C-alpha positions in Angstrom: -41.1 112.5 119.1 -38.2 114.2 117.5 -35.1 112.4 116.8 -31.9 113.2 119.1 -28.7 114.9 117.2 -27.0 112.0 115.5 -29.5 109.7 116.0 -31.0 107.9 112.9 -34.6 108.4 112.3 -37.0 105.4 113.6 -38.3 103.5 110.7 -41.1 101.3 111.0 -40.3 97.4 110.6 -41.1 95.7 107.6 -43.7 92.9 108.0 -42.4 89.7 106.7 -46.0 88.8 105.6 -45.6 92.0 103.5 -42.4 91.1 102.2 -43.5 87.5 101.3 -46.4 88.8 99.5 -44.4 91.4 97.5 -42.4 88.5 96.5 -45.0 86.1 95.7 -46.6 88.8 93.6 -43.4 89.6 91.3 -42.5 86.0 90.7 -46.1 85.1 90.1 -46.3 88.3 87.5 -42.9 87.3 86.1 -43.8 83.8 85.8 -47.2 84.5 83.7 -45.3 87.3 81.6 -42.9 84.7 80.2 -45.9 82.6 79.7 -47.8 85.1 77.6 -44.6 86.5 76.1 -43.8 82.4 74.8 -47.4 82.0 73.6 -47.6 85.5 71.9 -44.5 84.4 70.2 -45.7 81.1 68.8 -49.0 82.1 67.9 -48.1 82.8 64.1 -46.7 79.5 63.6 -49.6 77.4 64.9 -52.0 79.4 62.5 -52.3 76.7 60.6 -53.3 74.1 63.0 -57.6 73.9 63.4 -60.3 74.4 61.0 -62.6 77.0 63.2 -60.3 77.8 66.0 -56.6 77.4 65.0 -54.2 76.6 67.9 -52.3 80.2 67.1 -55.7 81.8 68.1 -55.7 79.8 71.5 -52.2 80.8 72.1 -52.7 84.9 71.4 -55.9 84.2 73.9 -53.5 82.3 76.5 -51.1 85.3 76.1 -53.6 87.9 76.7 -55.2 86.2 79.8 -51.6 85.7 81.0 -51.1 89.0 80.6 -54.0 90.1 82.3 -53.6 88.0 85.1 -49.8 89.6 85.5 -50.8 92.8 85.7 -53.8 92.1 88.3 -51.4 90.1 90.5 -49.4 93.4 90.5 -52.1 95.7 90.7 -54.4 94.4 93.1 -52.7 91.8 94.8 -54.7 89.5 96.8 -57.9 89.7 94.9 -56.4 87.9 91.9 -54.5 84.9 93.4 -57.1 82.3 92.9 -57.8 83.8 88.5 -53.6 83.7 88.5 -53.5 80.0 90.0 -56.2 78.9 87.5 -54.3 80.8 84.6 -50.9 79.4 84.9 -52.2 76.2 86.1 -54.3 75.7 82.8 -51.7 76.4 80.9 -49.0 73.9 82.4 -51.9 71.1 82.2 -52.2 71.9 78.9 -48.5 72.0 78.1 -48.2 68.4 79.9 -51.2 66.9 78.3 -50.9 67.7 74.9 -47.2 66.2 75.3 -48.0 62.9 76.4 -51.8 62.2 75.3 -52.9 62.2 72.0 -56.7 63.6 72.8 -57.5 64.4 69.4 -60.0 67.6 68.0 -62.2 68.9 70.9 -65.0 70.1 69.7 -64.4 73.5 67.3 -60.5 73.1 69.5 -57.5 71.5 67.2 -55.7 68.4 67.5 -52.8 69.8 69.6 -50.7 66.9 70.5 -47.0 67.7 70.0 -44.7 65.1 71.8 -41.4 67.0 70.7 -39.4 69.1 73.5 -37.9 72.3 72.5 -36.3 74.9 74.7 -39.4 77.5 74.7 -41.9 74.7 75.4 -39.7 73.3 78.3 -38.9 77.0 79.7 -42.7 78.0 79.4 -43.8 74.6 81.3 -41.4 75.3 83.9 -42.7 79.1 84.4 -46.1 78.0 84.4 -45.4 75.7 87.2 -43.9 78.5 89.1 -46.6 80.7 88.6 -48.8 77.9 89.6 -47.1 77.0 93.0 -46.3 81.1 93.9 -50.2 82.0 92.9 -51.4 79.2 95.0 -48.8 80.3 98.0 -50.0 83.9 97.6 -53.7 82.7 98.0 -52.7 80.3 101.2 -51.0 83.5 102.5 -53.9 86.1 102.1 -56.6 84.0 103.0 -55.3 83.0 106.4 -54.2 85.9 107.1 -57.8 87.8 106.3 -59.4 84.5 108.4 -57.1 85.2 111.3 -57.1 89.3 111.3 -61.3 88.8 111.2 -61.1 86.5 114.2 -58.9 89.2 116.0 -61.2 91.9 115.2 -58.9 93.6 112.8 -60.4 96.1 110.0 -61.4 94.6 107.1 -59.9 94.9 103.6 -56.3 95.5 102.9 -55.4 96.8 106.3 -55.8 93.3 107.4 -52.8 91.7 105.8 -50.6 94.9 106.4 -50.6 96.1 102.6 -52.7 97.7 99.8 -51.3 95.6 96.8 
C-alpha cells in the first residue's frame, strides 16, 4: 500500500513487552557491568587474603562471570535471565553475608569477613541488588510470554515474545 502524498508512512506499533524486555536487558547488563568493574578494580587489593585461593582471585572470577552474564543478556536475552539472576544474587548475597557474618575460611576459600562500609562496596551491593531484581523480572516476563504463546498456538522461539534479543 502506497501512502498518500503528504502523509506519514505507517509505522508498526512497538510492543510494550518488547520495550520492557529491552529496558530490562540494558539495566541488568549495566548492573552486571558495574559489578564486574568494581570487583576487577578491587581484586589486586585482596591478593594477599587467602592461602590456596585468594580473595583477589575470587574477585577476578566474579568480574569475569559478571562480564559474561552482561554480554549474554544483551546478545541472547531471554535465554540467560536465570544465569544473570544467579550471578547477581550470589554477588549481593556474598556482600551481605561477609558484611554481617564472620563465616571464617570455607575450605580453600579465605575468610572474607569485612564489616566496614565504604562507597564502592555499597554501590556494588546496590547495583547487584538491582541486577537481581531486573533479571528476575526479565525471567518472569519472558517465561510467561512463552507459555502464553504456546497455549495460543503461536510460533515457538524468539517470534513468540516479539523479539530476537
